[in-house]
VOBA-1610 file (N, C-alpha, C; in pm, whole numbers, padded with zeros to 5 digits, always signed):
BEGIN
Met+00084-00120+00000Met+00000+00000+00000Met+00088+00124+00000Gly+00043+00223-00074Gly+00118+00347-00080Gly+00096+00430+00046Pro+00167+00539+00057Pro+00153+00624+00174Pro+00013+00685+00181Thr-00036+00699+00303Thr-00169+00758+00324Thr-00165+00906+00291Arg-00263+00947+00212Arg-00265+01088+00173Arg-00354+01164+00270Arg-00302+01266+00333Arg-00377+01344+00431Arg-00429+01472+00365Thr-00556+01501+00395Thr-00617+01622+00339Thr-00600+01736+00437Ala-00541+01844+00392Ala-00521+01960+00479Ala-00654+02024+00510Pro-00666+02086+00625Pro-00789+02157+00657Pro-00819+02263+00551Phe-00950+02281+00527Phe-00989+02376+00424Phe-00951+02518+00465Arg-00900+02594+00369Arg-00870+02734+00393Arg-00919+02816+00274Phe-00977+02935+00303Phe-00998+03031+00196Phe-00862+03075+00145Arg-00852+03094+00017Arg-00725+03141-00040Arg-00751+03270-00118Gly-00675+03371-00089Gly-00687+03497-00160Gly-00780+03592-00090Gly-00751+03723-00106Gly-00831+03825-00042Gly-00980+03816-00070Pro-01024+03792-00195Pro-01168+03787-00222Pro-01241+03674-00151His-01167+03572-00102His-01233+03458-00038His-01196+03440+00108Asp-01128+03538+00166Asp-01089+03515+00305Asp-01200+03559+00400Pro-01193+03516+00528Pro-01300+03548+00623Pro-01321+03698+00642Arg-01215+03777+00631Arg-01232+03921+00648Arg-01321+03979+00538Thr-01303+03933+00416Thr-01387+03979+00306Thr-01531+03936+00327Ala-01551+03809+00365Ala-01687+03759+00387Ala-01756+03836+00499Thr-01682+03868+00605Thr-01740+03942+00717Thr-01777+04084+00675Ala-01687+04151+00601Ala-01715+04288+00557Ala-01837+04292+00465Leu-01846+04198+00372Leu-01963+04193+00284Leu-02089+04157+00362Gly-02074+04069+00460Gly-02190+04028+00540Gly-02251+04144+00616Arg-02166+04234+00669Arg-02220+04350+00740Arg-02302+04438+00647Arg-02251+04462+00528Arg-02323+04546+00433Arg-02452+04479+00385Leu-02443+04350+00361Leu-02561+04276+00317Leu-02667+04274+00426Gly-02625+04250+00550Gly-02720+04248+00660Gly-02788+04382+00679Ala-02714+04491+00665Ala-02773+04625+00679Ala-02877+04649+00570Ala-02847+04609+00446Ala-02942+04629+00336Ala-03068+04545+00357Val-03051+04421+00404Val-03168+04335+00430Val-03257+04397+00538Leu-03197+04448+00645Leu-03277+04508+00752Leu-03349+04634+00704Val-03283+04714+00620Val-03352+04831+00564Val-03470+04787+00479Cys-03450+04684+00397Cys-03560+04631+00316Cys-03674+04581+00404Phe-03639+04511+00511Phe-03743+04453+00596Phe-03824+04562+00665Val-03757+04660+00723Val-03828+04765+00798Val-03916+04848+00705Thr-03862+04890+00591Thr-03942+04970+00498Thr-04053+04887+00434Gly-04024+04759+00407Gly-04129+04672+00353Gly-04240+04647+00454Leu-04204+04635+00581Leu-04304+04618+00687Leu-04395+04741+00694Ala-04335+04860+00686Ala-04414+04983+00689Ala-04511+04988+00571Gly-04463+04953+00453Gly-04549+04954+00336Gly-04659+04851+00343His-04627+04732+00397His-04728+04627+00407His-04840+04666+00503Val-04804+04730+00613Val-04906+04773+00709Val-04999+04876+00647Leu-04944+04967+00564Leu-05029+05065+00497Leu-05117+05001+00391Gln-05065+04898+00324Gln-05141+04836+00216Gln-05240+04733+00268Glu-05203+04659+00371Glu-05290+04557+00429Glu-05295+04580+00581Pro-05360+04686+00626Pro-05356+04719+00769Pro-05429+04616+00854Pro-05371+04578+00969Pro-05445+04495+01063Pro-05574+04566+01103Asp-05676+04490+01136Asp-05808+04549+01156Asp-05809+04650+01269Ala-05746+04619+01381Ala-05755+04707+01499Ala-05697+04846+01475Pro-05573+04858+01423Pro-05517+04993+01406Pro-05551+05059+01273Ala-05639+04998+01191Ala-05664+05052+01057Ala-05714+05195+01062Asp-05795+05230+01162Asp-05850+05365+01170Asp-05750+05466+01223Arg-05638+05418+01274Arg-05540+05510+01332Arg-05413+05522+01248Leu-05411+05461+01131Leu-05295+05477+01044Leu-05283+05623+01002Pro-05165+05680+01009Pro-05152+05825+00986Pro-05146+05861+00838Pro-05227+05958+00794Pro-05214+06006+00657Pro-05098+06104+00638Arg-05027+06132+00744Arg-04910+06220+00736Arg-04788+06144+00786Pro-04668+06169+00739Pro-04636+06270+00637Pro-04697+06235+00500Val-04727+06337+00426Val-04796+06321+00298Val-04719+06228+00205Arg-04587+06240+00207Arg-04504+06160+00117Arg-04438+06042+00189Gly-04497+05998+00297Gly-04436+05891+00376Gly-04421+05762+00299Tyr-04530+05714+00237Tyr-04522+05588+00163Tyr-04428+05602+00043Arg-04431+05717-00021Arg-04341+05739-00135Arg-04196+05722-00092Leu-04160+05775+00023Leu-04023+05767+00071Leu-03987+05625+00114Thr-04070+05566+00202Thr-04035+05435+00256Thr-04032+05329+00146His-04128+05335+00054His-04129+05229-00047His-04024+05255-00154Gly-03993+05383-00180Gly-03882+05411-00271Gly-03751+05358-00216Val-03729+05376-00084Val-03608+05322-00020Val-03611+05170-00023His-03730+05111-00002His-03742+04965-00003His-03699+04906-00137Val-03749+04963-00245Val-03714+04911-00378Val-03568+04938-00410Ala-03519+05058-00375Ala-03378+05090-00403Ala-03285+04997-00327Ala-03317+04969-00198Ala-03233+04878-00120Ala-03242+04736-00174Gly-03361+04698-00221Gly-03376+04564-00279Gly-03293+04546-00404Ile-03288+04649-00488Ile-03204+04641-00609Ile-03056+04640-00571Ala-03019+04717-00468Ala-02880+04718-00423Ala-02839+04582-00368Leu-02936+04502-00324Leu-02904+04368-00273Leu-02845+04278-00381Val-02875+04305-00507Val-02829+04215-00613Val-02677+04206-00616Pro-02602+04317-00634Pro-02456+04302-00633Pro-02402+04261-00497Leu-02465+04305-00388Leu-02417+04264-00255Leu-02431+04115-00235Leu-02546+04060-00272Leu-02569+03917-00253Leu-02478+03834-00342Leu-02460+03876-00467Leu-02372+03801-00557Leu-02227+03804-00507Ala-02183+03920-00457Ala-02046+03930-00407Ala-02027+03844-00283Lys-02126+03844-00196Lys-02117+03761-00075Lys-02109+03613-00111Leu-02193+03570-00205Leu-02189+03429-00247Leu-02055+03397-00314Trp-02000+03492-00390Trp-01869+03470-00451Trp-01762+03454-00345Ala-01771+03534-00240Ala-01668+03529-00136Ala-01670+03399-00058Val-01787+03339-00041Val-01797+03222+00047Val-01820+03091-00028Tyr-01831+03096-00162Tyr-01868+02973-00231Tyr-01770+02857-00209Pro-01638+02880-00184Pro-01552+02764-00158Pro-01597+02681-00039Arg-01673+02739+00052Arg-01723+02662+00167Arg-01815+02549+00124Leu-01871+02559+00003Leu-01956+02450-00046Leu-01878+02321-00063Tyr-01745+02333-00077Tyr-01663+02216-00107Tyr-01588+02164+00016Val-01631+02211+00134Val-01570+02161+00257Val-01601+02012+00272Arg-01501+01932+00305Arg-01520+01789+00329Arg-01456+01751+00462Pro-01527+01677+00545Pro-01662+01624+00522Pro-01767+01734+00526Ala-01881+01709+00459Ala-01984+01812+00447Ala-02041+01849+00583Val-02053+01751+00671Val-02105+01775+00806Val-02010+01713+00905Arg-01957+01794+00997Arg-01858+01745+01092Arg-01915+01719+01231Ser-02028+01780+01261Ser-02087+01766+01393Ser-02231+01816+01387Pro-02311+01786+01489Pro-02448+01841+01492Pro-02449+01993+01486Leu-02355+02058+01553Leu-02350+02204+01551Leu-02316+02254+01411His-02223+02185+01344His-02187+02222+01208His-02305+02202+01113Ala-02381+02093+01134Ala-02499+02069+01052Ala-02602+02180+01070Leu-02619+02225+01194Leu-02712+02333+01222Leu-02666+02462+01153Glu-02536+02487+01157Glu-02482+02606+01091Glu-02510+02603+00942Arg-02483+02488+00879Arg-02501+02477+00735Arg-02649+02489+00696Leu-02737+02434+00781Leu-02880+02445+00754Leu-02926+02590+00763Ser-02877+02663+00864Ser-02917+02803+00878Ser-02868+02886+00760Val-02747+02857+00713Val-02694+02929+00599Val-02774+02896+00473Ala-02814+02769+00456Ala-02893+02730+00339Ala-03027+02803+00337Val-03093+02813+00452Val-03220+02885+00460Val-03199+03033+00429Leu-03092+03089+00482Leu-03062+03231+00459Leu-03040+03259+00311Val-02958+03176+00246Val-02926+03199+00104Val-03050+03178+00018Ala-03124+03070+00043Ala-03242+03039-00039Ala-03348+03149-00027Ser-03376+03194+00095Ser-03478+03298+00113Ser-03433+03431+00054Ala-03302+03462+00064Ala-03251+03586+00006Ala-03264+03585-00146Leu-03226+03475-00209Leu-03238+03466-00354Leu-03383+03474-00399Leu-03473+03408-00326Leu-03615+03411-00361Leu-03671+03552-00347Glu-03638+03621-00237Glu-03689+03756-00215Glu-03641+03852-00324Val-03513+03846-00357Val-03460+03936-00459Val-03523+03907-00595Phe-03537+03780-00629Phe-03597+03743-00758Phe-03742+03791-00766Leu-03821+03763-00663Leu-03961+03805-00665Leu-03973+03957-00671Gly-03890+04027-00594Gly-03897+04172-00594Gly-03864+04231-00730Leu-03759+04181-00795Leu-03722+04233-00926Leu-03831+04205-01029Met-03890+04087-01025Met-03998+04056-01119Met-04118+04146-01095Asn-04144+04181-00970Asn-04258+04269-00942Asn-04233+04410-00994Thr-04109+04460-00980Thr-04082+04594-01032Thr-04104+04601-01184Ala-04083+04489-01251Ala-04105+04483-01396Ala-04247+04440-01431Gln-04330+04413-01330Gln-04467+04363-01349Gln-04468+04239-01437Trp-04371+04152-01413Trp-04362+04027-01488Trp-04392+03913-01391Tyr-04517+03871-01392Tyr-04562+03771-01296Tyr-04572+03635-01366Val-04466+03557-01353Val-04459+03429-01423Val-04505+03315-01334Trp-04567+03348-01222Trp-04610+03245-01126Trp-04761+03257-01105Pro-04826+03149-01062Pro-04972+03152-01045Pro-05018+03199-00907Phe-04926+03230-00817Phe-04963+03266-00681Phe-04955+03417-00660Ser-05006+03463-00546Ser-05005+03605-00514Ser-04864+03650-00478Phe-04812+03748-00553Phe-04679+03800-00523Phe-04673+03854-00380Arg-04774+03929-00341Arg-04770+04000-00213Arg-04756+03902-00097Arg-04832+03795-00099Arg-04826+03698+00011Arg-04695+03621+00012Val-04649+03581-00106Val-04527+03501-00112Val-04404+03589-00084His-04410+03715-00118His-04299+03805-00086His-04298+03837+00064Trp-04413+03842+00125Trp-04427+03876+00267Trp-04374+03763+00355Ala-04411+03639+00326Ala-04372+03527+00413Ala-04221+03503+00414Pro-04154+03492+00298Pro-04008+03471+00303Pro-03932+03588+00363Ala-03993+03708+00366Ala-03924+03821+00429Ala-03899+03792+00577Trp-03997+03730+00641Trp-03980+03693+00782Trp-03878+03579+00796Val-03881+03484+00701Val-03784+03374+00705Val-03643+03429+00687Leu-03626+03520+00590Leu-03494+03577+00565Leu-03443+03653+00686Thr-03528+03741+00742Thr-03485+03819+00857Thr-03462+03730+00978Gly-03550+03631+00996Gly-03533+03539+01108Gly-03406+03457+01099Ser-03366+03419+00977Ser-03242+03343+00960Ser-03120+03433+00964Leu-03141+03563+00935Leu-03028+03656+00936Leu-02986+03691+01079Leu-03083+03708+01167Leu-03053+03755+01302Leu-02961+03661+01380Pro-02983+03525+01377Pro-02890+03440+01450Pro-02761+03410+01375His-02751+03456+01250His-02633+03423+01171His-02504+03475+01234Pro-02499+03598+01289Pro-02375+03641+01355Pro-02335+03551+01472Ala-02436+03497+01543Ala-02402+03407+01653Ala-02342+03276+01601Val-02401+03226+01491Val-02351+03101+01432Val-02207+03120+01382Lys-02181+03237+01323Lys-02049+03262+01266Lys-01958+03338+01362Ala-01992+03339+01490Ala-01915+03415+01588Ala-01765+03380+01587Pro-01725+03253+01577Pro-01581+03224+01576Pro-01508+03292+01459Val-01572+03293+01340Val-01508+03356+01224Val-01500+03507+01244Ile-01608+03567+01298Ile-01609+03711+01320Ile-01504+03749+01424Ala-01492+03667+01530Ala-01392+03695+01634Ala-01252+03686+01577Ala-01227+03587+01492Ala-01095+03575+01431Ala-01065+03695+01342His-01168+03742+01272His-01151+03860+01188His-01113+03982+01271Arg-01181+03999+01384Arg-01148+04113+01470Arg-01008+04103+01527Arg-00968+03981+01564Arg-00832+03964+01616Arg-00729+03998+01511Ser-00757+03959+01386Ser-00661+03987+01280Ser-00652+04138+01254Arg-00764+04206+01269Arg-00760+04351+01250Arg-00682+04420+01362Ser-00704+04371+01485Ser-00633+04434+01596Ser-00484+04403+01591Ala-00447+04288+01535Ala-00306+04251+01526Ala-00238+04311+01404Gly-00318+04374+01316Gly-00259+04431+01195Gly-00263+04330+01082Thr-00216+04371+00968Thr-00224+04286+00848Thr-00086+04241+00801Arg+00012+04241+00891Arg+00148+04205+00847Arg+00156+04062+00800Ala+00071+03974+00860Ala+00079+03833+00823Ala+00012+03804+00690Leu-00067+03901+00641Leu-00138+03876+00517Leu-00054+03921+00399Pro-00052+03843+00292Pro+00020+03888+00173Pro-00045+04012+00115Ala+00038+04099+00058Ala-00015+04224+00003Ala-00118+04198-00105Ser-00097+04091-00185Ser-00193+04062-00292Ser-00329+04027-00235Gly-00332+03957-00121Gly-00461+03923-00061Gly-00535+04045-00014Ala-00463+04137+00055Ala-00527+04260+00102Ala-00574+04343-00016Gly-00491+04351-00120Gly-00529+04429-00237Gly-00650+04370-00306Gly-00656+04236-00316Gly-00772+04172-00378Gly-00900+04199-00300Arg-00888+04197-00167Arg-01006+04224-00084Arg-01053+04367-00105Arg-00960+04461-00100Arg-00998+04601-00118Arg-01058+04625-00256Ser-01002+04563-00358Ser-01054+04579-00493Ser-01196+04527-00505Leu-01220+04411-00442Leu-01355+04353-00446Leu-01456+04445-00377Leu-01419+04494-00257Leu-01511+04580-00183Leu-01537+04710-00258Arg-01432+04766-00320Arg-01454+04888-00399Arg-01544+04860-00519Gly-01520+04747-00584Gly-01604+04712-00699Gly-01749+04692-00660Val-01773+04626-00547Val-01910+04606-00500Val-01975+04740-00466Gly-01898+04829-00399Gly-01951+04961-00369Gly-01988+05039-00494Ala-01902+05030-00596Ala-01931+05099-00722Ala-02054+05040-00789Ala-02068+04907-00783Ala-02185+04843-00845Ala-02313+04884-00774Val-02310+04888-00640Val-02429+04931-00564Val-02464+05075-00599Gly-02362+05162-00604Gly-02388+05300-00639Gly-02445+05315-00779Ala-02393+05234-00873Ala-02438+05245-01012Ala-02583+05200-01028Val-02617+05082-00972Val-02755+05034-00990Val-02854+05123-00916Thr-02810+05185-00806Thr-02898+05278-00737Thr-02919+05404-00819Ala-02811+05457-00877Ala-02821+05582-00953Ala-02909+05566-01076Val-02904+05448-01142Val-02979+05433-01267Val-03119+05377-01246Thr-03160+05356-01121Thr-03297+05310-01094Thr-03373+05400-00997Ala-03303+05466-00904Ala-03372+05543-00801Ala-03442+05666-00856Gly-03412+05705-00979Gly-03479+05820-01038Gly-03627+05800-01056Gln-03676+05676-01051Gln-03820+05655-01060Gln-03892+05703-00934Thr-03814+05731-00827Thr-03870+05788-00705Thr-03815+05927-00679Leu-03684+05946-00696Leu-03618+06072-00665Leu-03605+06156-00792Ala-03675+06268-00795Ala-03675+06352-00916Ala-03535+06399-00956Pro-03444+06436-00861Pro-03312+06481-00905Pro-03233+06377-00984Leu-03262+06248-00961Leu-03190+06142-01032Leu-03263+06096-01158Arg-03374+06161-01192Arg-03454+06115-01305Arg-03379+06115-01437Pro-03290+06212-01463Pro-03216+06206-01591Pro-03126+06083-01604Leu-03093+06019-01491Leu-03004+05903-01496Leu-03078+05771-01509Val-03212+05776-01509Val-03289+05651-01512Val-03261+05576-01642Leu-03199+05458-01629Leu-03170+05374-01745Leu-03229+05235-01729Leu-03225+05182-01607Leu-03269+05044-01584Leu-03403+05035-01512Ala-03457+05147-01464Ala-03585+05143-01395Ala-03694+05103-01494Pro-03786+05013-01453Pro-03892+04970-01546Pro-03984+05083-01587Arg-03997+05187-01504Arg-04089+05295-01535Arg-04020+05431-01530Arg-04063+05519-01619Arg-04031+05662-01608Arg-04157+05728-01554Pro-04156+05779-01431Pro-04279+05831-01372Pro-04332+05958-01436Asp-04259+06015-01532Asp-04308+06134-01599Asp-04357+06103-01741Ile-04369+05976-01775Ile-04414+05936-01908Ile-04544+05858-01895Gly-04646+05902-01966Gly-04776+05837-01963Gly-04885+05937-01990Pro-05010+05890-02003Pro-05122+05983-02025Pro-05128+06087-01914Gln-05141+06212-01951Gln-05152+06324-01857Gln-05030+06333-01764Gly-04915+06285-01814Gly-04790+06298-01741Gly-04769+06199-01630Leu-04850+06092-01627Leu-04838+05991-01522Leu-04845+05852-01584Pro-04768+05755-01531Pro-04778+05619-01582Pro-04914+05556-01550Val-04947+05453-01621Val-05070+05377-01596Val-05031+05232-01572Asn-05071+05178-01457Asn-05045+05036-01429Asn-05153+04948-01488Arg-05280+04982-01464Arg-05391+04903-01516Arg-05480+04994-01601Thr-05494+04960-01727Thr-05578+05039-01816Thr-05725+05008-01791Ala-05810+05096-01842Ala-05954+05073-01831Ala-05994+04946-01904Ala-05933+04920-02019Ala-05966+04798-02093Ala-05930+04674-02014Ala-05813+04676-01949Ala-05772+04561-01868Ala-05864+04541-01749Ala-05921+04652-01696Ala-06010+04642-01580Ala-06155+04617-01620Gly-06184+04616-01749Gly-06321+04591-01794Gly-06412+04712-01781Val-06356+04833-01783Val-06435+04956-01772Val-06451+05015-01913Thr-06573+05015-01964Thr-06600+05060-02100Thr-06654+05203-02101Asp-06657+05263-02220Asp-06713+05398-02234Asp-06859+05400-02194Ala-06933+05294-02227Ala-07075+05289-02192Ala-07094+05291-02042Val-07009+05219-01969Val-07018+05218-01823Val-06989+05356-01767Val-06891+05425-01823Val-06855+05558-01775Val-06966+05658-01804Arg-07032+05646-01919Arg-07139+05740-01954Arg-07256+05731-01855Asp-07281+05613-01803Asp-07393+05593-01710Asp-07352+05613-01565Trp-07238+05674-01540Trp-07183+05682-01405Trp-07267+05767-01311Arg-07282+05717-01190Arg-07336+05791-01078Arg-07251+05756-00957Leu-07232+05853-00868Leu-07157+05827-00746Leu-07257+05812-00632Val-07265+05693-00577Val-07356+05663-00466Val-07278+05679-00336Val-07330+05761-00246Val-07272+05776-00113Val-07372+05716-00015Asp-07337+05603+00040Asp-07429+05525+00122Asp-07394+05542+00269Gly-07479+05611+00344Gly-07460+05635+00486Gly-07593+05649+00555Pro-07597+05707+00674Pro-07726+05731+00742Pro-07824+05813+00658Arg-07769+05906+00574Arg-07853+05983+00481Arg-07797+05964+00341Pro-07826+05850+00280Pro-07765+05818+00149Pro-07815+05913+00040Tyr-07730+05931-00060Tyr-07767+06013-00174Tyr-07682+05970-00293Thr-07718+06023-00411Thr-07649+05990-00535Thr-07613+06119-00607Leu-07491+06125-00658Leu-07444+06241-00734Leu-07441+06207-00883Thr-07488+06299-00964Thr-07476+06285-01109Thr-07340+06339-01152Pro-07300+06317-01277Pro-07169+06367-01321Pro-07154+06518-01307Glu-07263+06593-01315Glu-07253+06738-01308Glu-07238+06790-01165Glu-07292+06719-01067Glu-07298+06772-00931Glu-07162+06790-00865Pro-07067+06696-00876Pro-06939+06717-00807Pro-06856+06830-00865Ala-06901+06892-00976Ala-06820+06994-01042Ala-06849+07135-00992Gly-06911+07148-00878Gly-06949+07277-00825Gly-06836+07348-00755Pro-06870+07457-00684Pro-06767+07540-00618Pro-06701+07472-00499Ala-06756+07359-00453Ala-06697+07292-00336Ala-06568+07219-00371Gln-06527+07220-00498Gln-06407+07146-00537Gln-06282+07210-00479Arg-06183+07123-00454Arg-06053+07165-00405Arg-05945+07111-00499Glu-05829+07172-00491Glu-05715+07120-00567Glu-05599+07098-00470Val-05539+06980-00476Val-05428+06945-00387Val-05315+06887-00471Glu-05194+06900-00420Glu-05079+06835-00484Glu-05037+06718-00399Leu-05047+06598-00457Leu-05014+06476-00384Leu-04938+06381-00475Pro-04849+06300-00418Pro-04782+06197-00499Pro-04869+06073-00511Ile-04850+06002-00619Ile-04903+05867-00629Ile-04782+05775-00638Ala-04778+05677-00548Ala-04660+05590-00536Ala-04705+05445-00545Cys-04643+05370-00635Cys-04685+05232-00657Cys-04584+05134-00601Val-04633+05011-00581Val-04552+04910-00515Val-04432+04871-00599Glu-04437+04897-00730Glu-04322+04864-00815Glu-04205+04957-00792Gly-04227+05068-00720Gly-04117+05157-00685Gly-04124+05295-00745Trp-04207+05316-00848Trp-04213+05448-00910Trp-04312+05536-00835Ser-04291+05666-00843Ser-04383+05761-00782Ser-04372+05893-00856Ala-04479+05971-00851Ala-04482+06101-00918Ala-04586+06188-00850Ser-04559+06316-00847Ser-04654+06413-00790Ser-04740+06472-00901Ala-04862+06509-00864Ala-04954+06571-00959Ala-05051+06660-00883Arg-05118+06750-00956Arg-05223+06833-00897Arg-05357+06766-00925Trp-05429+06736-00818Trp-05555+06666-00828Trp-05669+06759-00787Gly-05778+06755-00860Gly-05893+06838-00829Gly-06016+06754-00804Gly-06092+06787-00700Gly-06214+06714-00669Gly-06278+06767-00542Val-06375+06693-00492Val-06446+06730-00370Val-06384+06657-00253Arg-06368+06725-00141Arg-06312+06659-00023Arg-06403+06545+00021Leu-06342+06432+00048Leu-06420+06315+00089Leu-06496+06343+00219Arg-06436+06415+00310Arg-06503+06438+00437Arg-06629+06522+00419Asp-06632+06610+00317Asp-06754+06687+00289Asp-06866+06595+00241Leu-06831+06499+00155Leu-06931+06404+00109Leu-06983+06318+00223Leu-06893+06278+00315Leu-06935+06194+00428Leu-07023+06272+00525Glu-06989+06397+00548Glu-07072+06478+00638Glu-07212+06495+00581Arg-07223+06513+00451Arg-07356+06524+00389Arg-07435+06395+00406Ala-07365+06282+00408Ala-07432+06154+00426Ala-07459+06122+00573Gly-07419+06212+00665Gly-07443+06189+00807Gly-07350+06088+00870Ala-07230+06071+00814Ala-07136+05973+00868Ala-07080+06021+01001Pro-07070+05933+01101Pro-07005+05973+01227Pro-06857+05999+01207Ala-06798+06073+01301Ala-06660+06120+01285Ala-06561+06004+01272Gly-06584+05892+01339Gly-06489+05782+01337Gly-06519+05674+01236Ala-06600+05707+01135Ala-06645+05604+01041Ala-06535+05567+00941Arg-06527+05441+00912Arg-06444+05390+00804Arg-06525+05392+00675Val-06459+05391+00561Val-06528+05400+00432Val-06486+05284+00342Arg-06584+05223+00278Arg-06557+05122+00176Arg-06571+05189+00040Val-06469+05172-00045Val-06468+05233-00178Val-06487+05122-00281Val-06589+05138-00367Val-06623+05036-00466Val-06597+05093-00605Ser-06528+05015-00686Ser-06489+05057-00821Ser-06581+04995-00925Leu-06584+05059-01043Leu-06656+05002-01157Leu-06580+04886-01221Gln-06453+04868-01186Gln-06372+04768-01256Gln-06429+04628-01234Arg-06419+04547-01336Arg-06477+04412-01333Arg-06371+04303-01328Arg-06246+04341-01353Arg-06137+04244-01350Arg-06022+04300-01269Gly-05949+04210-01203Gly-05831+04253-01129Gly-05859+04274-00982Ala-05749+04289-00907Ala-05758+04305-00761Ala-05792+04449-00725Tyr-05830+04468-00600Tyr-05856+04599-00540Tyr-05975+04673-00604Ala-06074+04596-00652Ala-06198+04658-00697Ala-06275+04715-00578Val-06254+04660-00460Val-06315+04710-00337Val-06205+04730-00235Thr-06196+04849-00179Thr-06095+04878-00078Thr-06161+04947+00041Glu-06089+04951+00153Glu-06138+05021+00271Glu-06040+05130+00311Met-06096+05236+00366Met-06017+05351+00407Met-06048+05381+00553Gly-05942+05389+00636Gly-05960+05418+00777Gly-06012+05559+00801Ala-06058+05581+00922Ala-06121+05709+00955Ala-06025+05826+00940Ala-05898+05808+00977Ala-05803+05919+00968Ala-05784+05964+00824Tyr-05778+05869+00731Tyr-05767+05903+00589Tyr-05895+05969+00539Ala-06009+05910+00576Ala-06137+05959+00525Ala-06162+06103+00568Arg-06115+06143+00687Arg-06140+06277+00738Arg-06028+06375+00704Asp-05922+06329+00641Asp-05812+06420+00610Asp-05855+06519+00500Pro-05826+06648+00516Pro-05870+06745+00416Pro-05805+06729+00279Leu-05698+06650+00269Leu-05633+06629+00140Leu-05691+06510+00064Thr-05777+06431+00125Thr-05832+06312+00060Thr-05950+06352-00029Leu-05941+06315-00156Leu-06043+06353-00253Leu-06090+06233-00334Pro-06218+06231-00374Pro-06253+06162-00498Pro-06218+06260-00612Ala-06106+06236-00678Ala-06054+06332-00776Ala-06124+06316-00910Leu-06153+06430-00974Leu-06214+06434-01107Leu-06117+06485-01212Arg-06010+06552-01166Arg-05915+06612-01259Arg-05773+06583-01212Val-05680+06588-01307Val-05539+06578-01275Val-05463+06675-01364Asn-05376+06753-01302Asn-05296+06853-01374Asn-05381+06943-01463Gly-05497+06984-01410Gly-05584+07078-01480Gly-05673+07019-01585Glu-05669+06888-01607Glu-05751+06823-01709Glu-05844+06721-01645Ala-05957+06697-01709Ala-06045+06588-01664Ala-05968+06457-01674Leu-05989+06371-01576Leu-05920+06242-01576Leu-05944+06167-01706Ser-05839+06109-01762Ser-05857+06018-01874Ser-05916+05888-01821Arg-05973+05809-01911Arg-06036+05685-01866Arg-05933+05591-01802Asp-05811+05589-01855Asp-05710+05501-01797Asp-05664+05548-01660His-05682+05676-01630His-05647+05728-01498His-05765+05729-01401Gly-05878+05669-01444Gly-05987+05651-01349Gly-06112+05731-01374Arg-06124+05795-01491Arg-06247+05871-01517Arg-06369+05782-01500Pro-06470+05836-01434Pro-06491+05977-01399Pro-06436+06021-01264Ala-06401+05929-01174Ala-06351+05970-01042Ala-06259+05862-00987Arg-06158+05906-00915Arg-06069+05812-00845Arg-06036+05870-00709Val-05994+05785-00619Val-05951+05829-00487Val-05807+05875-00494Ile-05776+05984-00425Ile-05638+06023-00403Ile-05628+06066-00257Ala-05530+06012-00186Ala-05514+06041-00043Ala-05366+06046-00010Pro-05328+06119+00094Pro-05186+06129+00131Pro-05137+06001+00198Asn-05007+05972+00179Asn-04940+05861+00247Asn-05016+05730+00228Arg-05049+05699+00104Arg-05131+05581+00076Arg-05076+05509-00047Pro-05065+05376-00042Pro-05012+05302-00158Pro-05099+05323-00281Gly-05034+05321-00397Gly-05104+05345-00522Gly-05217+05247-00549Val-05201+05121-00509Val-05305+05023-00537Val-05434+05055-00461Leu-05425+05136-00356Leu-05543+05174-00280Leu-05601+05309-00325Gln-05537+05373-00421Gln-05592+05497-00477Gln-05690+05456-00588Thr-05803+05403-00545Thr-05896+05332-00632Thr-05944+05418-00749Lys-05942+05357-00868Lys-05990+05425-00988Lys-06135+05383-01018Trp-06201+05465-01102Trp-06337+05437-01147Trp-06435+05418-01030Val-06426+05508-00933Val-06507+05495-00812Val-06655+05515-00845Ser-06738+05422-00797Ser-06883+05432-00821Ser-06963+05437-00691Arg-06900+05400-00579Arg-06978+05390-00456Arg-06886+05414-00335Leu-06936+05491-00240Leu-06870+05513-00113Leu-06966+05468-00004Glu-06923+05372+00076Glu-07010+05316+00181Glu-06953+05348+00318Val-07035+05412+00400Val-06995+05443+00537Val-07008+05317+00620Leu-06901+05279+00688Leu-06902+05158+00769Leu-06917+05194+00916
//
């Protein structure tokens, strides 16, 4: 028999694959995931409010949802180069042999597998949603919501699982880098600089769909928020929603409360109209401000005898698609900026923008700014 061949313990080789690089990338990746989670949680509560606090959700700041969800999408896009770089830095660990050395090691590998799988799924689903490319038969919102908790839950104990590596990294920093070859340190620095440049680049060429100063740089964003009928994009057209010209011609606005009444197309056009400037912000990440004209919702509710704390159900003429019926909490319904809008930017609403009337309210997701409103029900 020949001499026994001994396998040396696995080691990362080179700056891009050493523990210091993995730790540095992990900190940045973890920060981006937490920003995504917190801003996504805020947006989800506004879009799908729990029943108890629904009436107390704040309509101010006016641009709150626009800001939080714009940051959510921008951080999610920034996750792409961060996640790829992190996987590049640690992929040699996939070839560690034996694959499982102890129960604790098995637990570590399982936690990392859950973390990586949920991160890849979340990023993929989010990117497909920004492009409105739904290649799956399930609800994006629910499937994106559930793995977000799995990802965050698997991320939080990860520093504890990797504590020995992090401690070794800190010791090496405190002892200096004399033991490391210059090429390794240079490779690590080059990788981190490249990742930083990639994050900055993808943010600059996509964040303009939310931030007006960056709008000239928009190259990769799925939407230009200043392009569309009447200067605004359209997510769902009237044809897609099943709203025809004949349906619009027969429109009446029913306000159902203690003293119900019906408005004809001519009645809301009186002197009681107001004009407000509010953003419309959609879950795909784009947002734009416009001047909206209409009657204050609280004036319509007071005429119907609605109590001060009443919630409102908004019913649309649309026959296809989600959010044909939505609910609005009391704080939104009584806010002086909330309108059933009849005009945008000085013009009567186009049919694709919700003619004859749509809801516009401050700090509210775009999917809840219901178009083609036909009925308001006091709850």
